[in-house]
C-alpha positions as CSV (number, residue, x, y, z in Angstrom):
1,X,-24.0,-54.2,25.7
2,X,-21.8,-54.7,28.7
3,X,-22.9,-52.8,31.8
4,X,-20.3,-50.3,33.2
5,X,-22.3,-49.1,36.3
6,X,-24.9,-50.3,38.7
7,X,-24.4,-51.4,42.3
8,X,-27.7,-52.4,43.9
9,X,-26.0,-54.9,46.3
10,X,-23.6,-54.8,49.1
11,X,-22.0,-58.2,48.3
12,X,-22.3,-59.1,44.6
13,X,-18.8,-59.3,43.0
14,X,-17.3,-55.8,42.9
15,X,-16.1,-55.0,39.4
16,X,-15.4,-51.2,39.5
17,X,-14.8,-48.9,42.4
18,X,-14.2,-45.2,42.8
19,X,-11.5,-44.0,45.3
20,X,-9.8,-40.8,46.2
21,X,-6.1,-40.7,47.4
22,X,-5.5,-38.5,50.4
23,X,-4.1,-35.1,49.5
24,X,-3.0,-32.0,51.5
25,X,-6.6,-31.3,52.6
26,X,-6.6,-34.6,54.6
27,X,-3.8,-33.5,56.8
28,X,-6.1,-31.2,58.9
29,X,-4.6,-28.6,61.2
30,X,-7.6,-28.9,63.6
31,X,-8.6,-32.5,63.9
32,X,-11.3,-31.7,66.5
33,X,-13.1,-29.5,63.9
34,X,-13.4,-32.5,61.7
35,X,-14.2,-35.1,64.4
36,X,-10.8,-36.8,63.9
37,X,-9.1,-38.6,66.8
38,X,-5.7,-37.0,65.8
39,X,-4.0,-35.1,63.0
40,X,-3.3,-37.6,60.2
41,X,0.2,-38.0,58.8
42,X,-0.2,-37.4,55.1
43,X,2.7,-39.5,53.8
44,X,1.7,-42.5,56.0
45,X,-1.9,-42.0,54.9
46,X,-1.0,-42.2,51.3
47,X,1.0,-45.3,51.8
48,X,-1.9,-47.0,53.6
49,X,-4.3,-45.9,50.9
50,X,-2.1,-47.2,48.1
51,X,-1.8,-50.5,49.9
52,X,-5.6,-50.8,50.1
53,X,-5.9,-49.9,46.4
54,X,-3.4,-52.7,45.6
55,X,-5.4,-55.1,47.7
56,X,-8.5,-54.3,45.7
57,X,-6.7,-54.6,42.4
58,X,-5.4,-58.0,43.4
59,X,-9.0,-59.0,43.7
60,X,-9.5,-58.1,40.0
61,X,-11.3,-54.9,40.7
62,X,-10.9,-51.8,38.5
63,X,-10.0,-48.8,40.6
64,X,-11.1,-45.4,39.2
65,X,-9.6,-42.3,40.8
66,X,-11.6,-39.2,41.7
67,X,-8.9,-36.6,41.3
68,X,-10.7,-33.2,41.1
69,X,-9.1,-30.9,43.7
70,X,-11.3,-30.3,46.7
71,X,-9.5,-27.8,48.9
72,X,-10.4,-28.0,52.6
73,X,-12.5,-31.1,52.1
74,X,-10.7,-33.4,54.4
75,X,-13.4,-36.1,54.4
76,X,-13.4,-36.3,50.6
77,X,-11.4,-39.5,50.8
78,X,-14.6,-41.1,52.0
79,X,-16.1,-41.3,48.6
80,X,-18.9,-43.7,49.7
81,X,-20.9,-40.8,51.1
82,X,-21.8,-38.3,48.4
83,X,-23.7,-40.7,46.1
84,X,-25.1,-44.1,45.4
85,X,-25.1,-45.9,42.1
86,X,-28.2,-47.7,40.8
87,X,-28.7,-49.6,37.6
88,X,-30.1,-46.5,36.0
89,X,-27.4,-44.1,37.2
90,X,-26.2,-42.2,40.3
91,X,-28.3,-40.5,42.9
92,X,-26.3,-37.5,44.1
93,X,-26.9,-36.9,47.8
94,X,-26.6,-33.9,50.0
95,X,-24.2,-34.2,53.0
96,X,-25.6,-33.9,56.5
97,X,-22.1,-32.8,57.7
98,X,-22.0,-29.2,56.6
99,X,-18.2,-29.3,56.3
100,X,-18.6,-31.8,53.5
101,X,-21.0,-29.7,51.4
102,X,-19.6,-29.3,47.9
103,X,-18.3,-32.8,47.6
104,X,-21.5,-33.8,45.9
105,X,-21.1,-31.6,42.8
106,X,-17.5,-32.8,42.5
107,X,-18.6,-36.4,42.6
108,X,-21.3,-35.8,40.0
109,X,-18.6,-34.4,37.6
110,X,-16.4,-37.4,38.3
111,X,-19.3,-39.7,37.4
112,X,-19.8,-37.8,34.2
113,X,-16.2,-38.3,33.2
114,X,-16.6,-42.0,33.7
115,X,-19.9,-42.3,31.8
116,X,-22.2,-42.8,34.8
117,X,-25.4,-40.8,34.2
118,X,-27.1,-38.9,37.0
119,X,-30.6,-40.3,37.9
120,X,-31.4,-37.7,40.6
121,X,-29.9,-35.1,42.8
122,X,-31.1,-34.2,46.3
123,X,-31.9,-30.6,46.9
124,X,-33.2,-27.9,49.3
125,X,-33.5,-29.2,52.9
126,X,-32.8,-32.8,52.1
127,X,-29.7,-34.4,53.7
128,X,-28.5,-38.0,53.1
129,X,-25.1,-39.7,53.3
130,X,-24.1,-43.0,51.6
131,X,-23.1,-44.5,54.9
132,X,-26.8,-44.5,55.8
133,X,-27.8,-46.3,52.7
134,X,-27.7,-50.1,52.7
135,X,-28.8,-52.5,49.9
136,X,-30.7,-55.3,51.6
137,X,-31.3,-56.8,48.2
138,X,-31.4,-55.6,44.6
139,X,-34.8,-53.9,45.0
140,X,-34.7,-52.9,48.7
141,X,-32.7,-49.9,50.0
142,X,-32.5,-49.4,53.8
143,X,-32.2,-45.7,54.7
144,X,-30.8,-44.9,58.1
145,X,-32.6,-42.0,59.9
146,X,-30.2,-40.2,62.2
147,X,-28.3,-37.0,62.4
148,X,-26.9,-37.2,58.8
149,X,-29.9,-38.4,56.8
150,X,-33.2,-36.6,57.5
151,X,-36.9,-37.2,56.6
152,X,-36.7,-35.0,53.6
153,X,-33.7,-36.9,52.4
154,X,-35.6,-40.2,52.8
155,X,-38.6,-38.7,50.9
156,X,-36.5,-37.5,47.9
157,X,-34.5,-40.8,47.8
158,X,-37.8,-42.7,47.9
159,X,-39.2,-40.6,45.1
160,X,-36.1,-41.1,42.9
161,X,-35.8,-44.9,43.4
162,X,-39.4,-46.0,43.5
163,X,-39.6,-45.0,39.8
164,X,-37.1,-47.7,39.0
165,X,-38.7,-50.4,41.2
166,X,-36.7,-50.0,44.4
167,X,-38.4,-49.8,47.9
168,X,-36.8,-47.4,50.3
169,X,-37.2,-48.7,53.9
170,X,-36.5,-46.2,56.8
171,X,-34.3,-47.4,59.7
172,X,-34.4,-45.1,62.8
173,X,-30.9,-44.8,64.4
174,X,-29.9,-44.2,68.0
175,X,-28.5,-40.8,69.0
176,X,-25.3,-42.5,70.5
177,X,-22.9,-39.5,71.0
178,X,-25.1,-36.8,69.6
179,X,-25.3,-34.7,66.4
180,X,-21.6,-33.8,66.2
181,X,-20.5,-37.5,66.1
182,X,-20.9,-39.7,63.0
183,X,-23.1,-42.7,63.4
184,X,-24.2,-44.1,60.1
185,X,-26.3,-47.1,59.6
186,X,-23.2,-48.8,58.2
187,X,-21.4,-48.0,61.5
188,X,-23.5,-50.8,62.9
189,X,-23.8,-53.3,60.0
190,X,-22.3,-54.6,56.8
191,X,-23.8,-57.2,54.5
192,X,-21.4,-59.9,53.3
193,X,-23.7,-62.2,51.4
194,X,-27.4,-62.5,50.6
195,X,-27.9,-64.1,54.0
196,X,-25.1,-62.9,56.2
197,X,-24.5,-59.6,58.1
198,X,-21.9,-58.5,60.6
199,X,-23.5,-56.4,63.2
200,X,-22.8,-54.5,66.4
201,X,-25.8,-55.7,68.6
202,X,-25.6,-53.1,71.4
203,X,-26.7,-50.2,69.2
204,X,-28.6,-52.2,66.5
205,X,-32.2,-51.1,66.0
206,X,-34.6,-53.9,67.0
207,X,-37.1,-53.4,64.1
208,X,-34.2,-53.6,61.5
209,X,-32.8,-56.7,63.3
210,X,-36.2,-58.3,62.8
211,X,-36.5,-57.1,59.2
212,X,-33.2,-58.7,58.3
213,X,-34.1,-61.9,60.1
214,X,-37.3,-62.0,58.1
215,X,-35.2,-61.6,55.0
216,X,-33.2,-64.7,55.9
217,X,-30.0,-63.1,57.3
218,X,-27.8,-64.7,59.9
219,X,-25.6,-62.4,62.1
220,X,-22.0,-62.3,63.1
221,X,-21.8,-60.2,66.2
222,X,-19.0,-57.7,66.9
223,X,-17.8,-57.5,70.6
224,X,-17.9,-54.3,72.5
225,X,-14.1,-53.9,72.4
226,X,-14.0,-54.0,68.6
227,X,-16.7,-51.5,67.9
228,X,-14.4,-48.5,68.3
229,X,-11.9,-50.1,65.8
230,X,-14.7,-50.3,63.2
231,X,-15.1,-54.1,63.1
232,X,-18.7,-53.7,61.7
233,X,-17.3,-51.8,58.8
234,X,-16.5,-54.6,56.4
235,X,-16.3,-54.3,52.6
236,X,-17.5,-57.4,50.7
237,X,-15.7,-57.7,47.3
238,X,-17.7,-60.8,46.6
239,X,-20.1,-63.0,48.6
240,X,-18.2,-63.9,51.9
241,X,-15.0,-62.5,50.5
242,X,-14.2,-59.4,52.5
243,X,-11.7,-56.7,53.5
244,X,-11.7,-55.1,57.0
245,X,-9.4,-53.0,59.2
246,X,-6.7,-54.9,60.9
247,X,-6.8,-55.2,64.7
248,X,-10.2,-56.8,65.1
249,X,-9.2,-60.5,65.8
250,X,-12.4,-61.6,67.4
251,X,-14.6,-60.4,64.6
252,X,-12.2,-61.7,62.0
253,X,-12.2,-65.2,63.6
254,X,-16.0,-65.2,63.7
255,X,-16.2,-64.3,60.1
256,X,-13.8,-67.1,59.1
257,X,-15.9,-69.5,61.2
258,X,-18.9,-68.9,58.9
259,X,-16.9,-69.4,55.8
260,X,-15.7,-65.9,54.9
261,X,-12.4,-65.1,53.3
262,X,-11.0,-62.2,55.3
263,X,-8.1,-59.9,54.3
264,X,-7.1,-56.9,56.4
265,X,-5.5,-53.5,55.7
266,X,-3.5,-51.1,57.8
267,X,-5.5,-48.0,58.5
268,X,-4.0,-46.1,61.4
269,X,-4.1,-42.8,59.5
270,X,-6.9,-43.2,56.9
271,X,-9.3,-45.1,59.2
272,X,-8.6,-44.9,62.9
273,X,-7.8,-41.2,63.1
274,X,-10.4,-40.1,60.6
275,X,-13.1,-42.7,61.7
276,X,-13.9,-44.2,58.3
277,X,-13.4,-47.8,57.3
278,X,-13.1,-49.9,54.2
279,X,-16.6,-49.2,53.0
280,X,-16.3,-45.5,53.6
281,X,-13.1,-45.3,51.5
282,X,-14.8,-46.9,48.4
283,X,-17.7,-46.0,46.2
284,X,-18.8,-49.1,44.3
285,X,-19.7,-48.2,40.8
286,X,-20.3,-51.7,39.3
287,X,-21.2,-55.0,41.0
288,X,-22.3,-57.9,38.8
289,X,-22.0,-61.6,38.3
């Protein structure tokens, strides 16, 4: 039987992805409340999102739409965060950003409509967001420990995935700009192949740097001037075949120098204003060879 879900990799060929087109809730009246740099223009945001979807489709990827209305959930376009998808089903998380609470149940219902079973659901005091969860390999899940993913979130994730042969490895994160800002593990690193990562070295945790080195990874470093434009946030659609936000020429050139195919998307509204890159806008449902 052909698999229709399972995504225990950051770089295996992406077959199916879940996305959410910006709707009226994204055009927030108070961008400061949401941590946005400015109020997004909804029409422009939808055009940018449509173009990103077309870029993915041209890569042969099936794009599923998460369409359930979520009033006042501006961040719901960042579908990466409420869940991860294992080979045995989805783990529904619990958002560390309180304004995002409620997205999790909506995503669980979306998975149900697409035939993805629920393996586990975080509860009580646990918090965890998908941006803190990084597949180092098929059986190793790095779990960022910062303001969005807490110790109880790590414990419940570990309990859920150990039963199916996955090791959850904690990665302490720096405070950076404090609890109101969003610094995910994936704000600092993206994996583009089994042995290649793009990283922002200035904030990168030394123990995790050593861990990746021990696992055979080489690094492409993001310069300081491209961190704010989300150069570390790179979506691999296949090994060394990636999509990133336009306007990061140094990182783009460095990726090409190590054999990556790089395509860029325009994200003034959906990324720069709302602080979420290509990985944030996509929830991989199936990756496989």
